[in-house]
N, C-alpha and C positions, 0 to 999 in steps of 0.2 A: 634440126635441131632435138626435133621431136623422135627421128630414126635412132639418129645419135644416143639419145638416152637408154631405148628400149633395145638396141645392142648391150648397149652395156649393161642393164639389167638382165639380160640373156646370158651376158658372159659370168654374171655373179652367181645368177643359180647355177651355171654349168659347174663355176667351181664347187660352190656350196653342194653339191650333188657327189660331186668325187671326192670332194672332204670326208661326208657321210660313207663312202663306199669303202675307203681306208681306215676312217675309224672300227666298220663292221668288221673290216678283215683282220684288223690287230686284234680284236675283240675275240674273233674265230680260234686265231692265233693262241692267245693266252691262255684259252681253255683248252686247246690239243697241248700246252706245256703244261698247263697245271695237273690234267691227266696225267700224262707221263712222268711229271713228278711222285704224283701216288703210287702209279705204278711201280717207283723205285722202293719208293718206302716201304711199300709193301714185302717186297721181296725182299728188302733187308733186313726184314723182323725176321724172315724166316733163318736167317744166319746166327749162329752164336758166334762173338765174339770173345777170345780170352781177355780178362782185364791186362793193362799192359803190365801192373804189377806181380804177375804169376809169371812174366816171360824173361827167361834166365837163361846167361849160355847158350845166346844165340847165336851160330855160326853166319857173317855173310860176307 
């Protein structure tokens, strides 16, 4: 009985560790995505767009 309980505790600890690793990876990925979006936004500010109300007679 004690051995079975010990095995169960070990499994629970391993699952908890794997869950923590997964969370860490998700946070790292979120940071990378945030940095990417910031770069896109900074680059977009460098581009000037004409307001839509000034666009006339544009062939398509």
